[in-house]
DRENDO-1510 file (C-alpha; in Angstrom, 1 decimal, always signed):
<recs>
REC; n; res; u; v; w
REC; 1; MET; +0.0; +0.0; +0.0 .
REC; 2; LEU; +1.1; +3.3; -0.8 .
REC; 3; LEU; +2.1; +5.4; +2.4 .
REC; 4; ARG; +4.0; +8.8; +2.8 .
REC; 5; SER; +7.8; +8.2; +3.3 .
REC; 6; SER; +9.0; +8.9; +7.1 .
REC; 7; ALA; +11.4; +11.4; +5.4 .
REC; 8; GLN; +8.5; +13.6; +4.1 .
REC; 9; SER; +6.5; +13.4; +7.3 .
REC; 10; SER; +9.5; +14.2; +9.7 .
REC; 11; ARG; +10.6; +17.5; +8.1 .
REC; 12; PRO; +9.0; +20.7; +9.7 .
REC; 13; GLN; +7.7; +23.2; +7.4 .
REC; 14; LYS; +6.3; +26.6; +8.2 .
REC; 15; LEU; +2.5; +26.8; +8.4 .
REC; 16; GLU; +2.4; +29.5; +5.5 .
REC; 17; GLU; +4.5; +27.4; +3.3 .
REC; 18; VAL; +2.2; +24.3; +3.5 .
REC; 19; ARG; +0.6; +23.6; +0.1 .
REC; 20; THR; -3.1; +22.5; +0.1 .
REC; 21; GLU; -4.6; +20.5; -2.7 .
REC; 22; SER; -8.4; +21.3; -3.1 .
REC; 23; SER; -10.1; +18.0; -4.1 .
REC; 24; GLU; -13.8; +17.8; -5.2 .
REC; 25; ARG; -16.2; +16.1; -2.7 .
REC; 26; ILE; -18.0; +13.0; -4.1 .
REC; 27; SER; -21.7; +13.6; -3.9 .
REC; 28; THR; -23.8; +10.7; -2.3 .
REC; 29; ARG; -26.8; +11.8; -4.5 .
REC; 30; ASP; -28.7; +12.2; -1.1 .
REC; 31; ALA; -29.5; +15.8; -0.2 .
REC; 32; GLU; -29.8; +15.0; +3.5 .
REC; 33; LEU; -26.6; +12.9; +3.9 .
REC; 34; ASP; -24.7; +15.5; +1.7 .
REC; 35; ARG; -25.9; +18.3; +4.0 .
REC; 36; VAL; -24.6; +16.3; +7.3 .
REC; 37; LEU; -21.3; +15.6; +5.5 .
REC; 38; GLY; -20.8; +19.2; +4.5 .
REC; 39; GLY; -21.4; +18.7; +0.7 .
REC; 40; GLY; -20.4; +15.1; +0.1 .
REC; 41; MET; -17.5; +12.6; +0.9 .
REC; 42; VAL; -13.9; +13.9; +1.0 .
REC; 43; PRO; -11.6; +11.4; -1.0 .
REC; 44; GLY; -9.8; +9.4; +1.5 .
REC; 45; SER; -12.1; +10.1; +4.4 .
REC; 46; VAL; -13.2; +7.6; +6.7 .
REC; 47; ILE; -16.8; +7.8; +8.0 .
REC; 48; LEU; -18.3; +6.0; +11.0 .
REC; 49; LEU; -22.0; +5.4; +11.1 .
REC; 50; GLY; -23.6; +4.3; +14.4 .
REC; 51; GLY; -27.1; +3.4; +15.4 .
REC; 52; GLU; -29.4; +1.0; +17.2 .
REC; 53; PRO; -30.2; -2.4; +15.7 .
REC; 54; GLY; -33.1; -2.2; +13.1 .
REC; 55; ILE; -33.1; +1.6; +12.9 .
REC; 56; GLY; -32.2; +1.5; +9.1 .
REC; 57; LYS; -28.3; +1.8; +9.0 .
REC; 58; SER; -27.8; -0.8; +6.4 .
REC; 59; THR; -30.9; +0.4; +4.4 .
REC; 60; LEU; -29.5; +4.0; +4.3 .
REC; 61; LEU; -26.1; +2.8; +3.1 .
REC; 62; LEU; -27.5; +0.4; +0.4 .
REC; 63; GLN; -29.6; +3.0; -1.0 .
REC; 64; THR; -26.7; +5.4; -1.0 .
REC; 65; VAL; -24.5; +3.0; -3.1 .
REC; 66; LEU; -27.3; +2.3; -5.5 .
REC; 67; LYS; -27.9; +6.0; -6.2 .
REC; 68; LEU; -24.0; +6.4; -7.0 .
REC; 69; GLN; -24.3; +6.1; -10.7 .
REC; 70; GLY; -21.0; +5.8; -12.5 .
REC; 71; LYS; -19.1; +4.9; -9.4 .
REC; 72; LYS; -17.5; +1.5; -8.5 .
REC; 73; ILE; -18.7; +0.5; -5.3 .
REC; 74; LEU; -17.7; -2.3; -3.0 .
REC; 75; TYR; -20.2; -3.2; -0.2 .
REC; 76; ILE; -18.6; -5.5; +2.2 .
REC; 77; SER; -21.2; -7.4; +4.5 .
REC; 78; GLY; -20.3; -9.5; +7.6 .
REC; 79; GLU; -23.8; -9.9; +8.6 .
REC; 80; GLU; -25.9; -10.7; +5.5 .
REC; 81; SER; -25.4; -13.2; +2.7 .
REC; 82; GLU; -25.4; -11.9; -1.0 .
REC; 83; ALA; -29.1; -13.3; -1.5 .
REC; 84; GLN; -30.3; -11.1; +1.6 .
REC; 85; ILE; -28.6; -8.0; +0.2 .
REC; 86; LYS; -30.1; -8.5; -3.3 .
REC; 87; LEU; -33.6; -9.0; -1.8 .
REC; 88; ARG; -33.1; -5.7; +0.1 .
REC; 89; ALA; -31.9; -4.0; -3.0 .
REC; 90; GLU; -34.7; -5.0; -5.0 .
REC; 91; ARG; -37.1; -3.3; -2.7 .
REC; 92; THR; -35.6; +0.0; -3.4 .
REC; 93; PRO; -36.3; +2.0; -6.6 .
REC; 94; TYR; -32.6; +2.4; -7.3 .
REC; 95; ARG; -30.3; +0.5; -9.5 .
REC; 96; ASN; -26.5; +0.5; -10.0 .
REC; 97; SER; -24.7; -1.8; -12.3 .
REC; 98; ASP; -21.2; -1.0; -10.8 .
REC; 99; CYS; -22.2; -2.0; -7.1 .
REC; 100; TYR; -20.2; -5.1; -6.1 .
REC; 101; VAL; -21.0; -7.3; -3.0 .
REC; 102; LEU; -18.6; -9.0; -0.9 .
REC; 103; THR; -19.7; -11.2; +2.1 .
REC; 104; GLU; -16.4; -11.8; +4.1 .
REC; 105; THR; -15.2; -11.2; +7.6 .
REC; 106; ASN; -11.6; -11.9; +7.2 .
REC; 107; LEU; -9.6; -8.7; +6.9 .
REC; 108; GLU; -6.7; -10.1; +4.8 .
REC; 109; GLN; -9.0; -11.5; +2.3 .
REC; 110; ILE; -11.0; -8.2; +2.2 .
REC; 111; ILE; -7.9; -6.0; +1.6 .
REC; 112; GLN; -6.9; -8.5; -1.1 .
REC; 113; GLN; -10.2; -8.0; -3.0 .
REC; 114; ILE; -10.1; -4.4; -2.5 .
REC; 115; GLU; -6.9; -4.0; -4.1 .
REC; 116; ALA; -7.8; -6.3; -7.0 .
REC; 117; LEU; -11.1; -4.4; -7.7 .
REC; 118; GLN; -9.9; -0.9; -6.7 .
REC; 119; PRO; -13.3; +0.6; -6.0 .
REC; 120; GLU; -14.0; +4.3; -5.6 .
REC; 121; VAL; -16.2; +3.9; -2.6 .
REC; 122; VAL; -15.9; +1.1; +0.1 .
REC; 123; ILE; -18.4; +0.3; +2.8 .
REC; 124; ALA; -17.9; -2.2; +5.5 .
REC; 125; ASP; -21.1; -3.4; +7.4 .
REC; 126; SER; -20.0; -3.7; +10.1 .
REC; 127; ILE; -16.6; -3.1; +11.6 .
REC; 128; GLN; -17.4; -5.4; +14.7 .
REC; 129; THR; -17.9; -8.4; +12.5 .
REC; 130; LEU; -14.4; -8.2; +10.9 .
REC; 131; HIS; -11.2; -10.1; +12.3 .
REC; 132; THR; -7.6; -10.4; +11.4 .
REC; 133; GLU; -5.6; -13.5; +11.6 .
REC; 134; PHE; -2.7; -11.6; +13.5 .
REC; 135; ILE; -4.6; -11.1; +16.7 .
REC; 136; GLU; -5.7; -14.1; +18.8 .
REC; 137; SER; -9.2; -12.8; +20.0 .
REC; 138; SER; -12.8; -13.1; +18.7 .
REC; 139; ALA; -14.3; -10.7; +16.4 .
REC; 140; GLY; -15.8; -7.5; +18.2 .
REC; 141; SER; -13.0; -7.4; +20.7 .
REC; 142; VAL; -11.4; -4.2; +21.5 .
REC; 143; SER; -8.1; -5.3; +19.8 .
REC; 144; GLN; -9.8; -6.8; +16.7 .
REC; 145; ILE; -11.8; -3.6; +16.1 .
REC; 146; ARG; -8.8; -1.5; +16.6 .
REC; 147; GLU; -6.7; -3.3; +14.3 .
REC; 148; CYS; -9.2; -3.9; +11.6 .
REC; 149; ALA; -10.1; -0.2; +11.6 .
REC; 150; SER; -6.7; +0.9; +11.5 .
REC; 151; LYS; -5.8; -1.1; +8.3 .
REC; 152; LEU; -8.8; +0.3; +6.3 .
REC; 153; ILE; -8.1; +3.8; +7.4 .
REC; 154; ARG; -4.4; +3.1; +6.2 .
REC; 155; TYR; -5.7; +2.0; +2.9 .
REC; 156; ALA; -8.2; +4.8; +2.5 .
REC; 157; LYS; -5.8; +7.4; +3.3 .
REC; 158; ALA; -3.2; +5.8; +0.9 .
REC; 159; THR; -5.5; +5.6; -2.1 .
REC; 160; GLY; -7.9; +8.4; -1.5 .
REC; 161; THR; -10.7; +6.0; -1.4 .
REC; 162; PRO; -13.7; +7.2; +0.9 .
REC; 163; THR; -14.7; +4.5; +3.2 .
REC; 164; ILE; -17.7; +4.1; +5.4 .
REC; 165; LEU; -17.7; +1.8; +8.4 .
REC; 166; VAL; -20.9; +0.7; +10.4 .
REC; 167; GLY; -20.7; +0.4; +14.1 .
REC; 168; HIS; -22.9; -1.2; +16.4 .
REC; 169; ILE; -23.9; +0.7; +19.4 .
REC; 170; ASN; -23.9; -0.7; +23.2 .
REC; 171; LYS; -26.7; -0.3; +25.8 .
REC; 172; GLU; -25.6; +3.1; +26.7 .
REC; 173; GLY; -26.1; +4.3; +23.3 .
REC; 174; SER; -22.3; +4.8; +22.3 .
REC; 175; ILE; -20.5; +3.2; +19.6 .
REC; 176; ALA; -19.6; -0.5; +20.9 .
REC; 177; GLY; -15.5; -1.0; +21.0 .
REC; 178; PRO; -12.6; +1.2; +22.0 .
REC; 179; LYS; -13.2; +5.0; +22.2 .
REC; 180; ILE; -10.2; +5.4; +20.2 .
REC; 181; LEU; -12.1; +4.3; +17.1 .
REC; 182; GLU; -14.1; +7.7; +17.1 .
REC; 183; HIS; -10.7; +9.6; +17.1 .
REC; 184; MET; -9.2; +7.4; +14.4 .
REC; 185; VAL; -12.0; +8.2; +11.9 .
REC; 186; ASP; -12.7; +11.5; +10.1 .
REC; 187; VAL; -16.5; +11.6; +10.5 .
REC; 188; VAL; -18.7; +10.0; +13.0 .
REC; 189; LEU; -22.5; +9.9; +12.1 .
REC; 190; GLN; -25.3; +9.0; +14.5 .
REC; 191; PHE; -28.4; +7.5; +13.0 .
REC; 192; GLU; -31.2; +7.8; +15.4 .
REC; 193; GLY; -35.1; +7.6; +15.9 .
REC; 194; ASP; -37.8; +5.7; +17.4 .
REC; 195; ARG; -38.9; +2.6; +15.7 .
REC; 196; ASN; -42.5; +3.2; +16.5 .
REC; 197; HIS; -42.4; +6.4; +14.4 .
REC; 198; ILE; -41.6; +7.0; +10.8 .
REC; 199; PHE; -39.0; +9.7; +11.2 .
REC; 200; ARG; -35.2; +9.0; +11.3 .
REC; 201; ILE; -32.4; +11.8; +12.1 .
REC; 202; ILE; -28.8; +11.4; +11.0 .
REC; 203; ARG; -26.4; +13.9; +12.9 .
REC; 204; ALA; -22.7; +14.5; +12.9 .
REC; 205; MET; -21.1; +13.9; +16.2 .
REC; 206; LYS; -17.7; +14.8; +14.8 .
REC; 207; ASN; -16.7; +16.2; +11.3 .
REC; 208; ARG; -13.0; +17.0; +10.2 .
REC; 209; PHE; -14.5; +18.4; +6.9 .
REC; 210; GLY; -17.6; +20.4; +8.0 .
REC; 211; SER; -19.9; +21.5; +10.5 .
REC; 212; THR; -21.4; +19.3; +13.2 .
REC; 213; SER; -24.5; +21.4; +13.7 .
REC; 214; GLU; -26.4; +20.1; +10.6 .
REC; 215; ILE; -29.0; +17.3; +10.6 .
REC; 216; GLY; -30.6; +15.1; +8.0 .
REC; 217; ILE; -34.3; +13.8; +8.4 .
REC; 218; TYR; -35.7; +10.8; +6.6 .
REC; 219; GLU; -39.2; +9.2; +6.7 .
REC; 220; MET; -39.3; +5.4; +6.8 .
REC; 221; LYS; -41.4; +3.9; +3.9 .
REC; 222; GLN; -42.2; +0.5; +2.5 .
REC; 223; PHE; -39.3; +0.7; -0.1 .
REC; 224; GLY; -36.8; +2.2; +2.2 .
REC; 225; LEU; -35.8; +5.7; +3.6 .
REC; 226; GLU; -37.1; +8.9; +1.8 .
REC; 227; GLU; -35.6; +12.3; +2.4 .
REC; 228; VAL; -37.7; +14.9; +3.9 .
REC; 229; PRO; -36.8; +18.3; +2.5 .
REC; 230; ASN; -39.5; +20.1; +4.6 .
REC; 231; PRO; -39.9; +18.2; +7.9 .
REC; 232; SER; -42.0; +21.1; +9.6 .
REC; 233; ALA; -44.8; +20.5; +7.2 .
REC; 234; LEU; -45.0; +16.8; +8.2 .
REC; 235; LEU; -44.5; +17.3; +11.9 .
REC; 236; LEU; -47.6; +19.7; +12.2 .
REC; 237; SER; -51.1; +18.2; +12.2 .
REC; 238; GLU; -53.4; +19.5; +9.5 .
REC; 239; SER; -56.5; +19.4; +11.7 .
REC; 240; ASP; -58.7; +22.5; +11.5 .
REC; 241; LEU; -60.1; +21.7; +15.2 .
REC; 242; GLN; -58.9; +24.2; +17.8 .
REC; 243; LEU; -58.3; +22.0; +21.0 .
REC; 244; SER; -57.0; +22.9; +24.2 .
REC; 245; GLY; -53.4; +21.9; +25.2 .
REC; 246; THR; -51.8; +22.0; +21.8 .
REC; 247; THR; -49.1; +24.5; +20.8 .
REC; 248; ILE; -46.4; +24.8; +18.1 .
REC; 249; ALA; -42.8; +25.0; +19.2 .
REC; 250; ALA; -40.2; +26.9; +17.0 .
REC; 251; ILE; -37.0; +24.9; +17.7 .
REC; 252; THR; -33.6; +24.3; +15.8 .
REC; 253; GLU; -31.9; +21.0; +15.2 .
REC; 254; GLY; -28.5; +22.0; +14.7 .
REC; 255; LEU; -28.7; +24.9; +12.0 .
REC; 256; ARG; -32.1; +23.7; +10.9 .
REC; 257; PRO; -35.3; +25.6; +12.2 .
REC; 258; LEU; -38.3; +23.1; +12.7 .
REC; 259; LEU; -41.8; +23.6; +13.9 .
REC; 260; VAL; -43.1; +20.8; +16.1 .
REC; 261; GLU; -46.3; +20.0; +17.8 .
REC; 262; VAL; -46.5; +20.0; +21.6 .
REC; 263; GLN; -49.4; +18.3; +23.4 .
REC; 264; ALA; -50.3; +18.8; +27.0 .
REC; 265; LEU; -53.0; +17.3; +29.2 .
REC; 266; VAL; -53.7; +18.6; +32.7 .
REC; 267; SER; -56.3; +16.7; +34.8 .
REC; 268; THR; -57.1; +16.2; +38.4 .
REC; 269; ALA; -55.2; +13.6; +40.1 .
REC; 270; VAL; -57.2; +10.5; +40.7 .
REC; 271; TYR; -54.6; +8.6; +42.8 .
REC; 272; GLY; -52.8; +10.2; +45.8 .
REC; 273; THR; -49.6; +11.1; +44.0 .
REC; 274; PRO; -49.9; +13.4; +40.8 .
REC; 275; GLN; -48.5; +11.6; +37.8 .
REC; 276; ARG; -45.9; +13.5; +35.6 .
REC; 277; ALA; -45.1; +11.8; +32.3 .
REC; 278; ALA; -43.5; +13.1; +28.9 .
REC; 279; ASN; -42.9; +11.7; +25.6 .
REC; 280; GLY; -40.2; +13.1; +23.7 .
REC; 281; PHE; -39.4; +15.5; +26.3 .
REC; 282; ASP; -37.2; +15.5; +29.5 .
REC; 283; VAL; -39.4; +14.6; +32.6 .
REC; 284; ARG; -37.1; +16.5; +34.9 .
REC; 285; ARG; -37.3; +19.6; +33.0 .
REC; 286; LEU; -41.1; +19.2; +32.9 .
REC; 287; ASN; -41.1; +19.0; +36.8 .
REC; 288; MET; -38.9; +22.0; +36.8 .
REC; 289; LEU; -41.3; +24.0; +34.7 .
REC; 290; LEU; -44.2; +23.1; +36.8 .
REC; 291; ALA; -42.4; +24.0; +39.9 .
REC; 292; VAL; -41.9; +27.5; +38.4 .
REC; 293; LEU; -45.6; +27.7; +37.4 .
REC; 294; GLU; -46.4; +26.8; +41.0 .
REC; 295; LYS; -44.0; +28.8; +42.9 .
REC; 296; ARG; -43.5; +32.1; +40.8 .
REC; 297; CYS; -46.8; +32.4; +38.9 .
REC; 298; GLY; -49.5; +31.0; +41.4 .
REC; 299; PHE; -50.9; +28.2; +39.1 .
REC; 300; HIS; -51.9; +25.4; +41.4 .
REC; 301; LEU; -50.7; +22.3; +39.4 .
REC; 302; GLY; -49.3; +20.4; +42.5 .
REC; 303; THR; -52.5; +18.2; +42.9 .
REC; 304; LYS; -53.0; +17.6; +39.0 .
REC; 305; ASP; -51.7; +15.0; +36.6 .
REC; 306; VAL; -49.7; +16.4; +33.8 .
REC; 307; PHE; -48.8; +14.5; +30.6 .
REC; 308; LEU; -46.8; +15.9; +27.7 .
REC; 309; ASN; -46.2; +14.5; +24.1 .
REC; 310; VAL; -44.2; +15.8; +21.4 .
REC; 311; THR; -45.6; +14.6; +18.0 .
REC; 312; GLY; -43.6; +12.7; +15.3 .
REC; 313; GLY; -41.3; +10.9; +17.5 .
REC; 314; ILE; -39.1; +14.1; +17.7 .
REC; 315; ARG; -37.2; +14.5; +21.0 .
REC; 316; LEU; -36.9; +18.1; +22.3 .
REC; 317; GLU; -33.7; +18.7; +24.0 .
REC; 318; GLU; -33.4; +22.6; +23.3 .
REC; 319; PRO; -34.5; +24.9; +26.0 .
REC; 320; ALA; -36.2; +27.1; +23.3 .
REC; 321; ALA; -39.2; +24.5; +23.7 .
REC; 322; ASP; -39.9; +25.7; +27.2 .
REC; 323; LEU; -42.3; +28.6; +26.3 .
REC; 324; SER; -44.3; +26.4; +24.1 .
REC; 325; VAL; -44.6; +23.5; +26.8 .
REC; 326; VAL; -45.6; +26.2; +29.4 .
REC; 327; ALA; -48.4; +27.6; +26.9 .
REC; 328; ALA; -49.7; +24.0; +26.2 .
REC; 329; ILE; -49.9; +23.2; +30.0 .
REC; 330; LEU; -51.8; +26.6; +30.6 .
REC; 331; SER; -54.0; +26.0; +27.7 .
REC; 332; SER; -55.0; +22.5; +28.9 .
REC; 333; ASN; -55.3; +23.7; +32.7 .
REC; 334; GLU; -57.7; +26.5; +31.6 .
REC; 335; ASP; -59.2; +24.2; +29.0 .
REC; 336; LEU; -59.1; +27.1; +26.6 .
REC; 337; ALA; -57.8; +26.5; +22.9 .
REC; 338; LEU; -55.0; +28.8; +21.4 .
REC; 339; PRO; -55.2; +30.0; +17.8 .
REC; 340; ARG; -53.6; +27.6; +15.3 .
REC; 341; ASN; -51.5; +30.3; +13.7 .
REC; 342; VAL; -49.3; +31.1; +16.7 .
REC; 343; CYS; -45.9; +29.6; +17.7 .
REC; 344; PHE; -43.5; +29.9; +20.5 .
REC; 345; ALA; -39.8; +30.1; +21.0 .
REC; 346; GLY; -38.2; +30.9; +24.6 .
REC; 347; GLU; -36.5; +29.5; +27.4 .
REC; 348; VAL; -38.0; +29.7; +30.9 .
REC; 349; GLY; -35.7; +30.4; +33.9 .
REC; 350; LEU; -36.2; +29.5; +37.5 .
REC; 351; THR; -37.5; +32.8; +38.5 .
REC; 352; GLY; -40.4; +32.7; +35.7 .
REC; 353; GLU; -38.6; +35.1; +33.4 .
REC; 354; ILE; -38.4; +34.3; +29.6 .
REC; 355; ARG; -34.8; +34.1; +28.3 .
REC; 356; PRO; -33.7; +34.7; +24.7 .
REC; 357; VAL; -32.8; +32.0; +22.3 .
REC; 358; SER; -30.4; +31.8; +19.5 .
REC; 359; ARG; -31.0; +32.0; +15.6 .
REC; 360; ILE; -34.5; +33.6; +16.3 .
REC; 361; GLU; -34.7; +35.1; +12.7 .
REC; 362; ALA; -34.4; +31.6; +11.2 .
REC; 363; ARG; -37.0; +30.4; +13.5 .
REC; 364; ILE; -39.4; +33.5; +12.5 .
REC; 365; ALA; -38.7; +32.8; +8.8 .
REC; 366; GLU; -39.6; +29.2; +9.0 .
REC; 367; ALA; -42.7; +30.0; +10.8 .
REC; 368; GLN; -43.7; +32.6; +8.2 .
REC; 369; LYS; -43.1; +30.2; +5.4 .
REC; 370; LEU; -45.6; +27.7; +7.0 .
REC; 371; GLY; -48.3; +30.4; +7.2 .
REC; 372; PHE; -47.9; +31.3; +11.0 .
REC; 373; GLU; -49.0; +34.9; +11.8 .
REC; 374; ARG; -47.6; +35.4; +15.3 .
REC; 375; ILE; -44.7; +34.1; +17.4 .
REC; 376; PHE; -44.0; +34.8; +21.1 .
REC; 377; VAL; -40.4; +35.3; +21.8 .
REC; 378; ALA; -38.3; +36.7; +24.9 .
REC; 379; GLN; -38.4; +40.5; +25.1 .
REC; 380; SER; -34.7; +40.7; +24.7 .
REC; 381; ASN; -34.8; +38.9; +21.5 .
REC; 382; LEU; -36.7; +41.8; +19.8 .
REC; 383; LYS; -33.5; +43.9; +19.6 .
REC; 384; GLY; -31.9; +43.8; +16.2 .
REC; 385; LEU; -34.7; +42.0; +14.4 .
REC; 386; SER; -34.6; +42.9; +10.6 .
REC; 387; ALA; -37.4; +44.4; +8.8 .
REC; 388; LYS; -37.7; +41.4; +6.6 .
REC; 389; ASN; -40.0; +39.8; +9.4 .
REC; 390; ALA; -42.5; +42.8; +8.9 .
REC; 391; GLY; -45.2; +40.4; +7.7 .
REC; 392; MET; -45.1; +38.4; +11.2 .
REC; 393; GLN; -46.1; +39.6; +14.3 .
REC; 394; VAL; -43.4; +39.1; +16.9 .
REC; 395; SER; -44.6; +39.5; +20.5 .
REC; 396; GLY; -42.0; +40.0; +23.1 .
REC; 397; VAL; -42.8; +38.6; +26.6 .
REC; 398; SER; -40.4; +38.9; +29.8 .
REC; 399; ARG; -42.3; +36.7; +32.2 .
REC; 400; ILE; -44.8; +33.9; +32.3 .
REC; 401; GLU; -47.4; +36.3; +33.5 .
REC; 402; ASP; -47.1; +38.4; +30.5 .
REC; 403; LEU; -47.7; +35.4; +28.2 .
REC; 404; TYR; -50.7; +34.4; +30.1 .
REC; 405; ARG; -52.1; +37.8; +29.8 .
REC; 406; GLN; -51.6; +38.2; +26.0 .
REC; 407; LEU; -53.0; +34.7; +25.5 .
</recs>
């Protein structure tokens, strides 16, 4: 294999004298995946894709290689036979005559086949199933994973071949194997979602060639994964009924603004201890918001059950959803429906004040695009808003009591 000589790598150079070569990225023909990678795959880069079993990692990669027309692809599988891969490929609407399949777990045999075929993209599914004869331990052990990944990375760097490794995750949710594996690769992608819902999210946990703040969203269909260019439109229900306890939160996932529907149900506690349950939202943060409403604002919720649900299987981890959650709880508690053309973006502090959130103009623009007419934000977010949001009524609130009065 072609590796840089030690004489070249050991000579120090001034930083301004170092010459850089700009190489064109290889597009995956998948707008969501390209967005997360920063525009496509960089030649010689090594990408590690992790996710829960059955979430759709292999489906995503198989679709990707079938979309790459005109590129010689080698898909290495240590988990499925050629017939199984062929059956999955036939369920997708994509075809690629230059896609080669290799079912092998011995690393030496794999390297030999790669050097003979000389593909333009290599995919190994998964790195935990590969083993090398030079280490006396079973496949999936720390030493086997480290050594197999190291050899594939050396080949990718020496030949400029983009390589994608699939990684299993453990019960804690992190990629199985040594932590050094994530340091060795150039890009770490996390594929996540709820198997009971149709949406899947891919996000970059590490990216040496781009931003880690972009996400890609897919919808699971019968034939595979379909890109979702406008997720906000799918996450909002199209019902014309005005029901209490329903609000719209203007959040951001990375750099991408999203509008998500939040539902709350407040009822008198039938049993002795009031219940607190949340789907798609942190229960501890829900308890904190309820304590703020009780202590600072005088709403008597200590004897009531509170249930919260975020539609579409999306998980809200951004504090900007606080204002929408509070509005949904108050709406359900008073049994008064809020207008469907209103959305919320703001963080609630422990003293009951509404704190500003970042990227407010992007949130307002997304809401305006989907036909919303009014958005509630923190009072301090009103400073510096441009005139292009003139078609949208932006209402600033400084405390929860101000929000309650205006609603």
